[in-house]
Every structure is written in C-alpha cells, then in structure tokens.
TIDREN-961140 format. One line per field, with one value per residue (C-alpha): z, x, y; chain; residue number from 1. Coordinates in steps of 0.25 Angstrom, whole numbers, plus 2048, in hexadecimal, padded with zeros to 3 digits. Layout:
! residues N
Z	(Z, ...)
X	(X, ...)
Y	(Y, ...)
unit	(A, ...)
pos	(NUM, ...)
***
This chain:
! residues 248
Z	(199, 19E, 193, 19A, 199, 18C, 181, 173, 165, 158, 14D, 13D, 135, 13F, 137, 133, 134, 13D, 141, 145, 14D, 154, 158, 15F, 166, 16C, 16F, 177, 17F, 183, 179, 172, 163, 15A, 14C, 13F, 132, 124, 127, 131, 13D, 13A, 143, 13E, 148, 154, 161, 16D, 169, 15B, 153, 15C, 15B, 14C, 143, 135, 12D, 120, 122, 114, 116, 11F, 122, 127, 12F, 136, 13A, 140, 148, 14E, 151, 158, 160, 165, 169, 170, 177, 17E, 185, 189, 17C, 17B, 170, 174, 166, 157, 14D, 13F, 138, 12C, 11F, 110, 105, 0F8, 0EC, 0DD, 0D5, 0D5, 0E4, 0E4, 0EA, 0E5, 0E2, 0E1, 0D2, 0D2, 0DF, 0DC, 0E3, 0EA, 0F0, 0F5, 0FC, 102, 107, 10E, 114, 11B, 11E, 121, 123, 12B, 136, 139, 138, 142, 14B, 14A, 14C, 159, 15E, 16B, 16E, 16C, 174, 180, 181, 17D, 172, 167, 158, 14F, 140, 138, 12D, 125, 120, 112, 117, 117, 10B, 0FE, 100, 0F5, 0F9, 100, 0F7, 0F5, 0FC, 107, 109, 109, 112, 11C, 11B, 11D, 129, 12F, 12D, 133, 13F, 143, 141, 149, 154, 155, 154, 15E, 167, 16F, 172, 178, 16C, 166, 157, 151, 145, 142, 134, 132, 127, 122, 12C, 12A, 127, 11C, 114, 110, 102, 0FA, 0F9, 108, 10A, 102, 10B, 117, 112, 113, 121, 12C, 135, 129, 12C, 12C, 138, 140, 142, 150, 150, 14A, 154, 160, 15B, 159, 167, 16D, 166, 16C, 17A, 186, 182, 177, 17F, 179, 16B, 161, 152, 150, 144, 148, 13D, 13E, 133, 138, 133, 125, 125, 128)
X	(0B1, 0BF, 0C9, 0D0, 0C3, 0BE, 0BE, 0C3, 0BE, 0C5, 0BB, 0BD, 0B2, 0AB, 0A4, 097, 08E, 092, 09F, 097, 08E, 099, 0A0, 093, 091, 09F, 09F, 092, 099, 0A4, 0AF, 0B9, 0B8, 0C4, 0BF, 0C6, 0C1, 0C6, 0BD, 0BF, 0B7, 0A8, 0A0, 094, 099, 09D, 0A1, 0AA, 0B8, 0B4, 0BC, 0C8, 0C8, 0C6, 0D2, 0D1, 0D7, 0D6, 0D5, 0D8, 0E6, 0EF, 0F8, 0ED, 0E8, 0F5, 0F6, 0E8, 0EC, 0F7, 0EE, 0E4, 0EE, 0F3, 0E5, 0E3, 0F0, 0EB, 0E0, 0E7, 0EA, 0DD, 0D3, 0C6, 0C1, 0C4, 0B8, 0BC, 0B0, 0B5, 0B3, 0B2, 0AA, 0AD, 0A2, 0A4, 0A1, 092, 092, 090, 098, 0A5, 0A6, 0B1, 0B3, 0B4, 0BA, 0C8, 0D4, 0D7, 0C9, 0CB, 0D7, 0D1, 0C5, 0CD, 0D6, 0CB, 0C1, 0CB, 0DA, 0D7, 0CF, 0DB, 0E5, 0DE, 0DC, 0EB, 0EF, 0E7, 0E9, 0F1, 0E6, 0DB, 0E3, 0E4, 0D5, 0D2, 0CA, 0C0, 0C1, 0B4, 0B6, 0AA, 0A7, 09A, 08F, 096, 0A2, 098, 090, 090, 089, 082, 089, 096, 0A2, 0AA, 0B7, 0AF, 0A8, 0B5, 0BC, 0B1, 0B1, 0C0, 0BE, 0B5, 0BF, 0CA, 0C1, 0C1, 0D1, 0D2, 0CA, 0D3, 0E0, 0DC, 0D4, 0E0, 0E3, 0D5, 0D0, 0C3, 0C0, 0B2, 0AB, 09D, 097, 08C, 081, 078, 07A, 073, 07E, 081, 089, 07D, 07B, 06E, 067, 06A, 05B, 05A, 064, 05D, 050, 059, 05E, 057, 055, 050, 058, 065, 06E, 072, 080, 07D, 07A, 088, 08F, 088, 08E, 09C, 09B, 097, 0A3, 0AC, 0A6, 0A8, 09B, 0A1, 0AE, 0AE, 0AA, 0B5, 0B6, 0A8, 0A1, 094, 089, 081, 078, 06A, 06B, 06F, 07B, 072)
Y	(118, 11C, 11B, 10F, 108, 10C, 101, 105, 101, 103, 103, 104, 10A, 112, 11D, 117, 10B, 0FF, 107, 113, 10A, 103, 110, 114, 107, 106, 115, 113, 109, 112, 10D, 115, 113, 115, 116, 114, 118, 11D, 129, 135, 134, 137, 140, 138, 12C, 134, 12D, 131, 134, 12F, 139, 138, 129, 128, 123, 126, 11A, 113, 105, 101, 107, 0FD, 108, 111, 106, 104, 112, 112, 105, 10D, 119, 110, 109, 117, 11B, 10E, 10F, 11D, 115, 108, 101, 0F9, 0F6, 0F0, 0EE, 0EF, 0EF, 0EE, 0F4, 0FC, 0F6, 0FA, 0F4, 0FB, 0FB, 0FC, 109, 106, 104, 0F5, 0EA, 0E6, 0D7, 0CE, 0D0, 0DF, 0E3, 0E9, 0E4, 0F1, 0F1, 0E3, 0E7, 0F4, 0ED, 0E2, 0EC, 0F3, 0E8, 0DD, 0E1, 0ED, 0E5, 0DC, 0E7, 0EF, 0E3, 0DF, 0EE, 0EF, 0E1, 0E5, 0EF, 0E5, 0DB, 0E4, 0E6, 0D8, 0DF, 0DB, 0DC, 0DD, 0DC, 0E0, 0D6, 0D5, 0CC, 0CE, 0C6, 0BA, 0BB, 0C3, 0D0, 0D8, 0E5, 0E2, 0E0, 0D4, 0DA, 0DF, 0D2, 0CA, 0D3, 0D1, 0C2, 0C3, 0CC, 0C2, 0B7, 0C0, 0C3, 0B4, 0B3, 0BF, 0BA, 0AE, 0B6, 0C1, 0B9, 0B4, 0C2, 0C4, 0CD, 0C8, 0CA, 0C9, 0CE, 0D3, 0D1, 0DC, 0DA, 0E5, 0F0, 0FD, 107, 111, 108, 0FE, 0FC, 0FE, 0F1, 0ED, 0ED, 0E0, 0D9, 0DD, 0D5, 0C9, 0CB, 0C3, 0CF, 0D8, 0E4, 0EB, 0EA, 0F7, 0FC, 0FC, 0EE, 0EB, 0F4, 0ED, 0E0, 0E6, 0EB, 0DE, 0D7, 0E2, 0E1, 0D7, 0D1, 0CA, 0C6, 0B7, 0BB, 0BA, 0B5, 0B8, 0BF, 0C5, 0C6, 0D3, 0D2, 0CE, 0C0, 0C4, 0B9, 0AD)
unit	(A, A, A, A, A, A, A, A, A, A, A, A, A, A, A, A, A, A, A, A, A, A, A, A, A, A, A, A, A, A, A, A, A, A, A, A, A, A, A, A, A, A, A, A, A, A, A, A, A, A, A, A, A, A, A, A, A, A, A, A, A, A, A, A, A, A, A, A, A, A, A, A, A, A, A, A, A, A, A, A, A, A, A, A, A, A, A, A, A, A, A, A, A, A, A, A, A, A, A, A, A, A, A, A, A, A, A, A, A, A, A, A, A, A, A, A, A, A, A, A, A, A, A, A, A, A, A, A, A, A, A, A, A, A, A, A, A, A, A, A, A, A, A, A, A, A, A, A, A, A, A, A, A, A, A, A, A, A, A, A, A, A, A, A, A, A, A, A, A, A, A, A, A, A, A, A, A, A, A, A, A, A, A, A, A, A, A, A, A, A, A, A, A, A, A, A, A, A, A, A, A, A, A, A, A, A, A, A, A, A, A, A, A, A, A, A, A, A, A, A, A, A, A, A, A, A, A, A, A, A, A, A, A, A, A, A, A, A, A, A, A, A, A, A, A, A, A, A)
pos	(1, 2, 3, 4, 5, 6, 7, 8, 9, 10, 11, 12, 13, 14, 15, 16, 17, 18, 19, 20, 21, 22, 23, 24, 25, 26, 27, 28, 29, 30, 31, 32, 33, 34, 35, 36, 37, 38, 39, 40, 41, 42, 43, 44, 45, 46, 47, 48, 49, 50, 51, 52, 53, 54, 55, 56, 57, 58, 59, 60, 61, 62, 63, 64, 65, 66, 67, 68, 69, 70, 71, 72, 73, 74, 75, 76, 77, 78, 79, 80, 81, 82, 83, 84, 85, 86, 87, 88, 89, 90, 91, 92, 93, 94, 95, 96, 97, 98, 99, 100, 101, 102, 103, 104, 105, 106, 107, 108, 109, 110, 111, 112, 113, 114, 115, 116, 117, 118, 119, 120, 121, 122, 123, 124, 125, 126, 127, 128, 129, 130, 131, 132, 133, 134, 135, 136, 137, 138, 139, 140, 141, 142, 143, 144, 145, 146, 147, 148, 149, 150, 151, 152, 153, 154, 155, 156, 157, 158, 159, 160, 161, 162, 163, 164, 165, 166, 167, 168, 169, 170, 171, 172, 173, 174, 175, 176, 177, 178, 179, 180, 181, 182, 183, 184, 185, 186, 187, 188, 189, 190, 191, 192, 193, 194, 195, 196, 197, 198, 199, 200, 201, 202, 203, 204, 205, 206, 207, 208, 209, 210, 211, 212, 213, 214, 215, 216, 217, 218, 219, 220, 221, 222, 223, 224, 225, 226, 227, 228, 229, 230, 231, 232, 233, 234, 235, 236, 237, 238, 239, 240, 241, 242, 243, 244, 245, 246, 247, 248)
***
C-alpha cells in the first residue's frame, strides 16, 4: 500500500503470545503497526518497520504514558493524522513469592494500584489521548479482557480478575461515548490460550472445556482483526468470548 492508503494500528503488549500473533496478522494485511511495550523491541517478533515503530513505555507510570501518547500522535501526524485501530492488549498479573495467585486477602495495595494502572487506566488514557486520530479514521478500539473477569480462576489473581471485569464494563461505556464520533469499541475475552504464560495445571482446565483444547494465539488475532476491519462495521459494545465454550 502507499503511505496515504495504509492503515495504522497501535498495539500494547506486542512482544509475545496474543500480541505477537496480532502483529503478524495485521502486518500480513499491509497495516502499519506501532507497538508499545515496557521492553525494547525484540528481534524474536520481527515485522516490517518493527523496530522503527516501537515505543518503549512503562504503562504503570502515568507520566510515561502521557509522553508516549505525544510521541504516537507525532508519528501519526507524519502520515495524515489518522489511527484506524487501537488494541489494548498489555496486562500484568503478579504472583506471590511461591508463584501462586494473589487473592483478595493478601494482595498488597501497591499491587492493586499497579495492576489497575496497567490493565484498566492505561486503555482509557490511550483511547482519550488518541481520540482525535481515531475520530479522523472512524477507527476501532479493542480492549482485551479475560474469562477471569467473569468467574474465579484458579491461576489469575484477584487484582487481575477485577481489573479485567472493570475493563469489560468500561468497554461498554466507551462504546456508548465514542460511538457518536463514529469510533467503535469492543472487547475480547480469551480463555486458555496456548502461550508461554500458561500456568502448570492448565491441562486440568482443558478437560472441562467443551472443545477440549487450548486456543491458538492466531485464533485470537483473527478475531481482533475482524473487529478492526470493515467486516464488523456495525459491531460495537460487544465482548467476544474466545474460549472454546469454557464460559458456558
């Protein structure tokens, strides 16, 4: 595509798993991908212009997030000032010293604040900061929630789970608020996806999933791409479950 025709995605959490698969999916379709991560660009997840379009950012730091929004806007301005899609994929789920989930009795308050800053506040701060660019493109926002936001999960901590439940609710509110400006907002709620962050014991969960298997990162990426494409032009305010029927 010529630069004037090329669509642009801003994606948080691009270095592995679902984020990595999403980068590959959009890149294959000719999109420009601006990635945001607390890590430097990884050559393990290469894509055209990947290193040049990577912004290292600490989403847990509101000041760092504000600087990153300014940098993204500057980069978009160079190609017409439009943003076709924002995918809020980055999230954290801290464990205790033994590597187990932190429940509501033992989660320290500073961990609650850190988790909600990354998982909940960063998505709305990015969406508001990039509002004009999204509006100019009549763009799409996809927030990545989780099955843990709907039910108690054996591995996901309380702060993570409640932040994802809050993000699901926020996605509905955003769909109502951003919709009149022709910006669609949806969420996806993955279940057990075959990535490097799976916890030991996941195989027991799989036994109870109707489809009896893990999901693939590429299957999640395909759904994200659909929600950012013209094929979903009248879909807004939805939360798509990607879990092989685990939620039923």
